[in-house]
KEFIKE-86096 format. One record per residue: residue in one letter; x, y, z of N, C-alpha, C in turn. Coordinates in nm, 2 decimals. Layout:
N
ATOM residuo n.east n.north   n.up ca.east ca.north  ca.up c.east c.north   c.up
ATOM       A      X       Y      Z       X        Y      Z      X       Y      Z
...
//
This chain:
169
ATOM residuo n.east n.north   n.up ca.east ca.north  ca.up c.east c.north   c.up
ATOM       X   0.48   -0.47   1.48    0.59    -0.51   1.52   0.60   -0.48   1.69
ATOM       X   0.67   -0.56   1.76    0.69    -0.55   1.90   0.54   -0.58   1.96
ATOM       X   0.45   -0.66   1.90    0.34    -0.70   1.96   0.36   -0.80   2.06
ATOM       X   0.29   -0.79   2.18    0.32    -0.89   2.28   0.20   -0.96   2.35
ATOM       X   0.19   -1.08   2.37    0.09    -1.15   2.43   0.14   -1.21   2.58
ATOM       X   0.07   -1.16   2.68    0.12    -1.20   2.82   0.05   -1.35   2.83
ATOM       X   0.15   -1.47   2.83    0.10    -1.59   2.87   0.11   -1.60   3.02
ATOM       X   0.21   -1.57   3.09    0.24    -1.56   3.24   0.33   -1.43   3.25
ATOM       X   0.35   -1.38   3.37    0.43    -1.27   3.39   0.57   -1.30   3.33
ATOM       X   0.62   -1.42   3.36    0.75    -1.46   3.34   0.76   -1.52   3.19
ATOM       X   0.65   -1.53   3.11    0.64    -1.58   2.97   0.56   -1.50   2.89
ATOM       X   0.62   -1.46   2.79    0.55    -1.38   2.68   0.57   -1.43   2.54
ATOM       X   0.48   -1.42   2.45    0.49    -1.43   2.31   0.50   -1.28   2.27
ATOM       X   0.62   -1.24   2.22    0.67    -1.12   2.19   0.71   -1.13   2.01
ATOM       X   0.64   -1.06   1.93    0.68    -1.07   1.80   0.78   -0.96   1.79
ATOM       X   0.90   -1.00   1.72    0.99    -0.91   1.67   1.07   -0.96   1.56
ATOM       X   1.12   -0.88   1.46    1.19    -0.93   1.34   1.33   -0.88   1.38
ATOM       X   1.42   -0.97   1.39    1.56    -0.98   1.41   1.63   -0.96   1.28
ATOM       X   1.69   -0.84   1.27    1.77    -0.81   1.15   1.91   -0.86   1.14
ATOM       X   1.95   -0.92   1.26    2.08    -0.96   1.27   2.10   -1.11   1.32
ATOM       X   2.18   -1.14   1.41    2.20    -1.27   1.46   2.16   -1.26   1.62
ATOM       X   2.23   -1.36   1.69    2.18    -1.36   1.83   2.18   -1.24   1.90
ATOM       X   2.10   -1.21   1.97    2.06    -1.09   2.06   2.05   -0.96   1.96
ATOM       X   2.03   -0.98   1.85    2.00    -0.86   1.76   2.13   -0.81   1.72
ATOM       X   2.25   -0.87   1.74    2.37    -0.82   1.67   2.37   -0.81   1.54
ATOM       X   2.41   -0.71   1.47    2.40    -0.69   1.32   2.55   -0.67   1.28
ATOM       X   2.57   -0.73   1.16    2.70    -0.70   1.08   2.69   -0.58   1.02
ATOM       X   2.79   -0.48   1.03    2.77    -0.36   0.97   2.78   -0.35   0.82
ATOM       X   2.73   -0.25   0.75    2.74    -0.24   0.61   2.64   -0.30   0.52
ATOM       X   2.63   -0.26   0.40    2.54    -0.31   0.31   2.55   -0.46   0.28
ATOM       X   2.65   -0.53   0.30    2.67    -0.67   0.27   2.67   -0.76   0.40
ATOM       X   2.63   -0.69   0.53    2.66    -0.78   0.64   2.57   -0.88   0.65
ATOM       X   2.43   -0.85   0.62    2.33    -0.95   0.63   2.34   -1.07   0.51
ATOM       X   2.40   -1.03   0.41    2.42    -1.12   0.30   2.55   -1.20   0.34
ATOM       X   2.64   -1.15   0.40    2.76    -1.24   0.43   2.70   -1.33   0.56
ATOM       X   2.62   -1.28   0.65    2.58    -1.36   0.77   2.50   -1.48   0.70
ATOM       X   2.41   -1.46   0.60    2.33    -1.57   0.55   2.41   -1.67   0.46
ATOM       X   2.51   -1.62   0.41    2.60    -1.71   0.33   2.68   -1.78   0.42
ATOM       X   2.73   -1.72   0.54    2.80    -1.79   0.62   2.71   -1.91   0.69
ATOM       X   2.58   -1.88   0.72    2.50    -1.98   0.78   2.48   -2.10   0.68
ATOM       X   2.47   -2.08   0.54    2.45    -2.19   0.44   2.58   -2.27   0.45
ATOM       X   2.69   -2.20   0.45    2.81    -2.29   0.46   2.83   -2.37   0.58
ATOM       X   2.80   -2.30   0.70    2.79    -2.39   0.82   2.70   -2.50   0.82
ATOM       X   2.58   -2.49   0.74    2.49    -2.60   0.75   2.54   -2.70   0.65
ATOM       X   2.62   -2.67   0.56    2.70    -2.77   0.47   2.78   -2.86   0.56
ATOM       X   2.86   -2.79   0.65    2.94    -2.84   0.75   2.86   -2.93   0.86
ATOM       X   2.76   -2.88   0.89    2.67    -2.96   0.99   2.62   -3.10   0.93
ATOM       X   2.58   -3.08   0.81    2.52    -3.20   0.72   2.62   -3.29   0.71
ATOM       X   2.76   -3.26   0.67    2.88    -3.35   0.65   2.89   -3.42   0.79
ATOM       X   2.90   -3.35   0.91    2.92    -3.40   1.05   2.82   -3.51   1.07
ATOM       X   2.68   -3.47   1.05    2.58    -3.56   1.07   2.59   -3.68   0.99
ATOM       X   2.60   -3.67   0.87    2.62    -3.79   0.77   2.75   -3.88   0.80
ATOM       X   2.85   -3.82   0.85    2.97    -3.89   0.90   2.95   -3.96   1.04
ATOM       X   2.86   -3.88   1.13    2.85    -3.95   1.25   2.75   -4.08   1.23
ATOM       X   2.65   -4.07   1.13    2.55    -4.17   1.11   2.64   -4.30   1.05
ATOM       X   2.73   -4.28   0.95    2.80    -4.37   0.89   2.89   -4.44   1.00
ATOM       X   2.94   -4.36   1.09    3.02    -4.43   1.19   2.94   -4.49   1.31
ATOM       X   2.81   -4.49   1.30    2.73    -4.54   1.40   2.75   -4.46   1.54
ATOM       X   2.77   -4.32   1.53    2.80    -4.27   1.65   2.67   -4.27   1.77
ATOM       X   2.70   -4.22   1.88    2.62    -4.21   1.98   2.48   -4.15   1.93
ATOM       X   2.36   -4.21   1.98    2.23    -4.14   1.96   2.23   -4.00   2.00
ATOM       X   2.30   -3.98   2.12    2.28    -3.84   2.17   2.35   -3.75   2.06
ATOM       X   2.46   -3.79   2.02    2.53    -3.71   1.92   2.45   -3.67   1.81
ATOM       X   2.40   -3.79   1.74    2.30    -3.78   1.62   2.17   -3.68   1.64
ATOM       X   2.12   -3.70   1.76    2.00    -3.62   1.80   2.04   -3.47   1.81
ATOM       X   2.17   -3.45   1.88    2.21    -3.30   1.89   2.25   -3.23   1.76
ATOM       X   2.32   -3.30   1.68    2.35    -3.26   1.55   2.23   -3.22   1.48
ATOM       X   2.13   -3.32   1.47    2.00    -3.30   1.41   1.93   -3.17   1.45
ATOM       X   1.92   -3.15   1.57    1.87    -3.04   1.64   1.94   -2.91   1.59
ATOM       X   2.06   -2.90   1.59    2.14    -2.79   1.55   2.11   -2.77   1.40
ATOM       X   2.10   -2.87   1.32    2.09    -2.86   1.17   1.94   -2.80   1.15
ATOM       X   1.84   -2.86   1.23    1.71    -2.81   1.19   1.70   -2.66   1.23
ATOM       X   1.75   -2.63   1.34    1.74    -2.47   1.39   1.83   -2.40   1.29
ATOM       X   1.95   -2.44   1.24    2.01    -2.35   1.14   1.94   -2.33   1.02
ATOM       X   1.87   -2.44   0.97    1.79    -2.45   0.84   1.67   -2.34   0.86
ATOM       X   1.59   -2.36   0.98    1.49    -2.27   1.00   1.53   -2.13   0.99
ATOM       X   1.65   -2.09   1.06    1.69    -1.96   1.05   1.73   -1.92   0.91
ATOM       X   1.79   -2.01   0.84    1.82    -1.98   0.70   1.70   -1.96   0.59
ATOM       X   1.60   -2.03   0.63    1.47    -2.00   0.55   1.43   -1.87   0.59
ATOM       X   1.43   -1.82   0.71    1.37    -1.69   0.74   1.47   -1.59   0.66
ATOM       X   1.60   -1.59   0.67    1.70    -1.50   0.63   1.69   -1.50   0.46
ATOM       X   1.67   -1.61   0.42    1.67    -1.60   0.25   1.53   -1.56   0.20
ATOM       X   1.41   -1.63   0.26    1.29    -1.59   0.19   1.20   -1.49   0.26
ATOM       X   1.23   -1.46   0.38    1.12    -1.39   0.45   1.08   -1.24   0.39
ATOM       X   1.22   -1.18   0.35    1.21    -1.04   0.30   1.14   -1.04   0.15
ATOM       X   1.14   -1.15   0.09    1.07    -1.15  -0.05   0.91   -1.21  -0.05
ATOM       X   0.90   -1.26   0.06    0.76    -1.33   0.07   0.66   -1.23   0.14
ATOM       X   0.70   -1.15   0.24    0.62    -1.07   0.32   0.63   -0.93   0.30
ATOM       X   0.55   -0.85   0.31    0.56    -0.68   0.29   0.59   -0.65   0.44
ATOM       X   0.63   -0.52   0.45    0.66    -0.45   0.58   0.54   -0.47   0.67
ATOM       X   0.58   -0.51   0.80    0.48    -0.54   0.91   0.47   -0.45   1.01
ATOM       X   0.53   -0.32   1.00    0.52    -0.23   1.11   0.38   -0.18   1.12
ATOM       X   0.34   -0.20   1.26    0.19    -0.16   1.30   0.09   -0.23   1.20
ATOM       X   0.10   -0.32   1.15    0.01    -0.40   1.08   0.04   -0.55   1.05
ATOM       X  -0.05   -0.62   1.01   -0.03    -0.77   0.99   0.05   -0.77   0.84
ATOM       X   0.16   -0.85   0.84    0.23    -0.87   0.71   0.14   -0.94   0.62
ATOM       X   0.16   -0.93   0.48    0.07    -0.99   0.40   0.18   -1.09   0.32
ATOM       X   0.14   -1.21   0.31    0.21    -1.33   0.26   0.20   -1.31   0.10
ATOM       X   0.31   -1.33   0.04    0.32    -1.32  -0.11   0.28   -1.18  -0.16
ATOM       X   0.33   -1.08  -0.09    0.29    -0.95  -0.11   0.34   -0.91  -0.27
ATOM       X   0.27   -0.82  -0.31    0.33    -0.74  -0.45   0.44   -0.65  -0.42
ATOM       X   0.45   -0.61  -0.27    0.53    -0.52  -0.22   0.63   -0.56  -0.11
ATOM       X   0.73   -0.67  -0.15    0.79    -0.72  -0.04   0.90   -0.61   0.02
ATOM       X   0.93   -0.62   0.16    1.02    -0.52   0.21   1.17   -0.55   0.16
ATOM       X   1.21   -0.66   0.13    1.35    -0.69   0.12   1.39   -0.76  -0.02
ATOM       X   1.51   -0.80   0.00    1.56    -0.88  -0.12   1.61   -1.04  -0.07
ATOM       X   1.64   -1.11  -0.17    1.68    -1.24  -0.15   1.80   -1.24  -0.05
ATOM       X   1.82   -1.33   0.05    1.93    -1.34   0.15   1.95   -1.21   0.23
ATOM       X   1.84   -1.13   0.24    1.84    -1.01   0.33   1.72   -1.02   0.42
ATOM       X   1.65   -1.12   0.46    1.52    -1.15   0.53   1.57   -1.13   0.68
ATOM       X   1.46   -1.08   0.76    1.48    -1.09   0.89   1.43   -1.22   0.96
ATOM       X   1.48   -1.25   1.07    1.44    -1.38   1.13   1.35   -1.33   1.23
ATOM       X   1.23   -1.41   1.24    1.12    -1.38   1.33   1.15   -1.46   1.47
ATOM       X   1.17   -1.36   1.58    1.17    -1.43   1.71   1.03   -1.39   1.78
ATOM       X   1.00   -1.48   1.89    0.89    -1.47   1.96   0.89   -1.51   2.09
ATOM       X   0.96   -1.60   2.15    0.97    -1.64   2.28   1.04   -1.54   2.37
ATOM       X   0.99   -1.50   2.48    1.04    -1.40   2.56   1.02   -1.44   2.72
ATOM       X   1.13   -1.46   2.79    1.11    -1.52   2.93   1.18   -1.41   3.03
ATOM       X   1.12   -1.30   3.05    1.16    -1.21   3.15   1.14   -1.26   3.28
ATOM       X   1.23   -1.34   3.33    1.20    -1.42   3.45   1.19   -1.32   3.59
ATOM       X   1.29   -1.24   3.57    1.31    -1.14   3.69   1.34   -0.99   3.64
ATOM       X   1.28   -0.90   3.70    1.29    -0.77   3.64   1.30   -0.68   3.78
ATOM       X   1.40   -0.60   3.78    1.41    -0.50   3.91   1.54   -0.42   3.90
ATOM       X   1.56   -0.36   4.02    1.67    -0.28   4.02   1.78   -0.36   4.11
ATOM       X   1.90   -0.36   4.07    2.00    -0.44   4.12   2.06   -0.37   4.24
ATOM       X   2.11   -0.43   4.34    2.15    -0.36   4.45   2.27   -0.26   4.43
ATOM       X   2.27   -0.15   4.50    2.36    -0.05   4.49   2.50   -0.09   4.50
ATOM       X   2.54   -0.19   4.58    2.67    -0.23   4.61   2.72   -0.31   4.50
ATOM       X   2.67   -0.34   4.40    2.70    -0.44   4.29   2.79   -0.34   4.19
ATOM       X   2.91   -0.37   4.17    3.02    -0.29   4.08   2.95   -0.29   3.95
ATOM       X   2.97   -0.18   3.88    2.92    -0.16   3.75   2.78   -0.13   3.73
ATOM       X   2.70   -0.23   3.77    2.55    -0.24   3.74   2.47   -0.20   3.85
ATOM       X   2.53   -0.17   3.97    2.46    -0.14   4.09   2.35   -0.03   4.07
ATOM       X   2.23   -0.04   4.12    2.13     0.05   4.09   2.06    0.06   3.96
ATOM       X   2.10   -0.02   3.87    2.04    -0.01   3.73   1.94   -0.11   3.73
ATOM       X   1.84   -0.06   3.63    1.72    -0.17   3.60   1.77   -0.29   3.53
ATOM       X   1.74   -0.40   3.56    1.78    -0.52   3.49   1.68   -0.62   3.48
ATOM       X   1.67   -0.67   3.35    1.59    -0.80   3.34   1.68   -0.92   3.30
ATOM       X   1.63   -1.03   3.40    1.71    -1.15   3.38   1.66   -1.24   3.27
ATOM       X   1.73   -1.27   3.18    1.69    -1.33   3.07   1.61   -1.27   2.96
ATOM       X   1.67   -1.16   2.91    1.61    -1.05   2.82   1.62   -1.09   2.67
ATOM       X   1.66   -1.21   2.64    1.66    -1.25   2.50   1.53   -1.30   2.45
ATOM       X   1.49   -1.25   2.32    1.38    -1.31   2.24   1.43   -1.39   2.15
ATOM       X   1.37   -1.53   2.14    1.42    -1.61   2.04   1.30   -1.69   1.98
ATOM       X   1.33   -1.78   1.88    1.24    -1.86   1.81   1.26   -2.01   1.83
ATOM       X   1.18   -2.09   1.77    1.18    -2.24   1.77   1.33   -2.29   1.72
ATOM       X   1.37   -2.23   1.60    1.52    -2.27   1.55   1.60   -2.23   1.66
ATOM       X   1.61   -2.13   1.72    1.71    -2.08   1.83   1.71   -2.19   1.94
ATOM       X   1.59   -2.23   1.98    1.56    -2.32   2.09   1.63   -2.47   2.04
ATOM       X   1.60   -2.49   1.92    1.65    -2.62   1.87   1.80   -2.62   1.87
ATOM       X   1.88   -2.51   1.84    2.01    -2.50   1.84   2.05   -2.51   1.99
ATOM       X   2.00   -2.44   2.05    2.05    -2.42   2.20   2.04   -2.57   2.28
ATOM       X   1.94   -2.63   2.25    1.92    -2.76   2.31   2.02   -2.86   2.25
ATOM       X   2.03   -2.85   2.12    2.15    -2.94   2.06   2.27   -2.90   2.12
ATOM       X   2.31   -2.80   2.13    2.45    -2.75   2.18   2.44   -2.79   2.34
ATOM       X   2.33   -2.77   2.40    2.33    -2.81   2.54   2.34   -2.96   2.56
ATOM       X   2.29   -3.04   2.48    2.31    -3.19   2.48   2.46   -3.22   2.48
ATOM       X   2.54   -3.17   2.36    2.67    -3.17   2.35   2.75   -3.14   2.46
ATOM       X   2.71   -3.04   2.54    2.79    -2.99   2.65   2.78   -3.08   2.76
ATOM       X   2.64   -3.12   2.81    2.60    -3.19   2.91   2.64   -3.34   2.91
ATOM       X   2.64   -3.38   2.79    2.67    -3.52   2.78   2.80   -3.55   2.70
ATOM       X   2.89   -3.47   2.70    3.02    -3.48   2.61   3.10   -3.59   2.64
ATOM       X   3.11   -3.63   2.76    3.19    -3.74   2.80   3.13   -3.89   2.75
ATOM       X   3.00   -3.89   2.77    2.94    -3.99   2.70   2.92   -4.00   2.55
ATOM       X   2.90   -3.90   2.49    2.89    -3.87   2.34   3.04   -3.92   2.27
ATOM       X   3.15   -3.84   2.33    3.27    -3.85   2.27   3.36   -3.94   2.34
ATOM       X   3.31   -4.06   2.42    3.40    -4.14   2.49   3.50   -4.23   2.41
ATOM       X   3.47   -4.26   2.27    3.54    -4.35   2.19   3.64   -4.26   2.12
ATOM       X   3.63   -4.12   2.13    3.73    -4.04   2.06   3.86   -4.03   2.12
//
């Protein structure tokens, strides 16, 4: 776990198993992960409905592409959440074994594997800056995966081109 390959100083492949959602935020309690996974499945149902409705209404290609990216990313994260814990064994300080006889988790409680890390800038912030002055800071500290990138690009398209996408609404 936490293995890292330096591609460039500002781009690394950093293996981490995220037990929660974005930025490692976890829902507390024994049922937090189960609730998160079930919420994701329900959300995917809504996204599928939205995509189907948009295709039937011959909506903008940008809308269909953005919804498709969001759907693909959500499905990728669901696959990790549902299956990862029952397919692989614990991988701390060793390579995980696929279809292990000793999986680390149960259905719907899997971790999501994140790997893209872009620490574009690291250093100490100026002392005059309120609250954070003088503290060590890494710009873009998030570690994410292909599914997260697909969701982000889909949402980015919706935001950047919303007037073009929703002009008939």
